[in-house]
N, C-alpha and C positions, 0 to 999 in steps of 0.2 A: 239131203241139200237144203230141203224146205227148214228143217230144224236149224241149220247154220245160217240161213238166211233171217230166221225168227231172233236168233241170239244177236246177230250183227245189227237188226233193229232196234233190238231193245238197248244196245250198247249206246245206239246214237239217239236215244229219247232225251229230250231236254228238259232240264230242270230249272227252277229259280231256286238258288241257295241264297241263304239269308243268315248272315253271322251278328249273335246278338249278344247283349250282356243283361242280365237280368236281376233287378234290386232285391232286397230282402222280401220276405213275406209281409211285413206290415205297409211297407211302401205298395207293395202290390194290391194289398186290400183297399188301401187309401185310394189308388189311382183307379181302380175297378168301380169303387162306389161312386167316384167323379164320373166315371165314363158311363156308368147307367144312369147318373142324374141328367147327363146330356143326352142320352138315348131317349129317356122319358119325355124330357122336354121336346124333343123333335118326334117324338111320336113313333119311336123305333124300338125294337125288341131289345131290352135291357139285359137279357140273359145270355147275349152272345158276344158279350165284348170281351177282347182279347187281352191276355196278361199283360202286365207293364214290361216293356223292356226299352233298351236303346239300340238301335240299329248301329252295328259297326262296319259291315260290308256286305254288299249285295250282288249276285252276279248270275247270269245264265249261261250254262253249258252243258253238254251231253254227259250222262251219266258216266260213261267210260272213263272220264278224268276225275271222277269223285275219290278214288282211293289216293290219287296224286295231291289233291287238295286237301286231303285229310292228313297226308303226311308233312305238306308245308304247314299247316295250322299247328300240327303237333311241335314242330321245330319252334315256331314262334311261341307257342305258350310255355315250353320248356325253358324258354330264355327270359320269359315275362316274370316280374314280381308282382305281388298284389297291391292294391292300392284302395284308399278311401274316395268316395265319390260324395259329394254334397249336391242337393237340389237346394233352389233359392225362392223362385216365383214361377208365375204363369206369364206365359206371352202367346204370340201367334206369329205365323208366316202368312204372307200372302203370296196367291197362285194367279198370275192374270189380273182379271178385273172382277171376279166372283168366286173364287176359291180361298178359304181360310184353314188353316190348320192350327188347332190350340194343343200348347204344350207345355211341359213343365221344364223349365230350364235348368242346365247343370251349372253348377256355380263356379267350379275347377273343372272347365274342359279339358286342360293340358294334359294329364295321363291317357284320357281316353283319345285325344288327337296324336298322341305320340304312338299309341298303339294301332291305331288306323293307320297311321303313317309307315309303319315297319309292314302292314299287311300289304300295302299298295307297292310298297319296294320290293317285297319278296314275290310280286307277280309282274314285276316291271311295268308297273301303271304310274303314270304321272300323278303327282299330288293333286287333289281336288278340295274345294271348300268344304269344310266338315264342322258342323255344330251339333254335338252330342245333345240328346233332348228325350224326354219321354211323352211321347204323343197321347192326348186326350180324345181329338176328334180331327180326321183327316178329310182334307179337301171339301169341307161342308161351304153350302153357298152363303152368300153375304145375308142373305134373309136369316138363314138358320143361325150364322154366327151372331147376327144381331139378337136373337132370342136367348142365346145361353152365356155370351161372353162377359155380362154383366156380374155372374157368379164369380168369375176369377180375375176380371179387371182390377189392377193394383193389389191383387190378394197375394200374399207369400206362402210357400209349401217348403219350410225348412226339415229336411231329412238328412241322414247320411247312411251309407250302407257300403261293406267292404267288398270289392270286386276281387274276385278269386279265380274267374274262368270266364270263357265265352262259350257260346253253344252254337252249333250250326244246326239249321233248319232246312227243309226243301219241300217243295212242291212241285208238281208237274207245271211246266211252262203254260200249258194251257188253261190252268186254272185249279182250284181245290185249296185245301187248307194245308198250312204248313206242318210237316212233322218233326221231330228230333231224330237228327242223324247220330250227333256226339257232342258230348261236353268235353272241353278242354280245361284240365285244371290248370293253373299256372305252376312253373318250376318249384319256386319257394314254397307254396302251399302245399304242394305235393310233398316235399321234405317235412313241413309242419306236421302233416297228417301221419307221417310214417313213424316220425318221433312221438306223437302222442299215442300212437298204437303200441309201440315198444315198450313205453312207459306203462300203459296201462296192462300191458300183457306180464 
């Protein structure tokens, strides 16, 4: 009886699920270098910066629903075609009176916005305002913002990468670090990989 209770309790464990798109290695290296610069300027540990990514969807729910979530995401990915994303310049959000987020702007947000919308529709969630971006520094104070934003103000960051998949991450809702759950390759990209494999064989 105790074992059954433990299994039931584990099934109810709440996780924070995050769906992301990751840019290529070059963009990731460039972004991590900028994150380290910001960390050093603010006296933080520059060796603990996260990988560059664009948030696509985030939700908390019990782990017992994870397989259903993956099934729905598989269906979305199978119908999705790859696309090219372009970055353009640095910008920032303001949160209340004393918080700022510095980010890299996505110059052509429409493909990501449409993918985001498909995911919301799959889960019967009403559309929300969505602005795809790559975060450099999240929710820093006005004082900290003033120390580092001159490095980025009116600067451009022109890059591009092929978006061929999205990745599901999770961490306990109580805290901790995200860990990968699964990468979902877009349908036409899977077909391309199989064609290339067959040709090589």
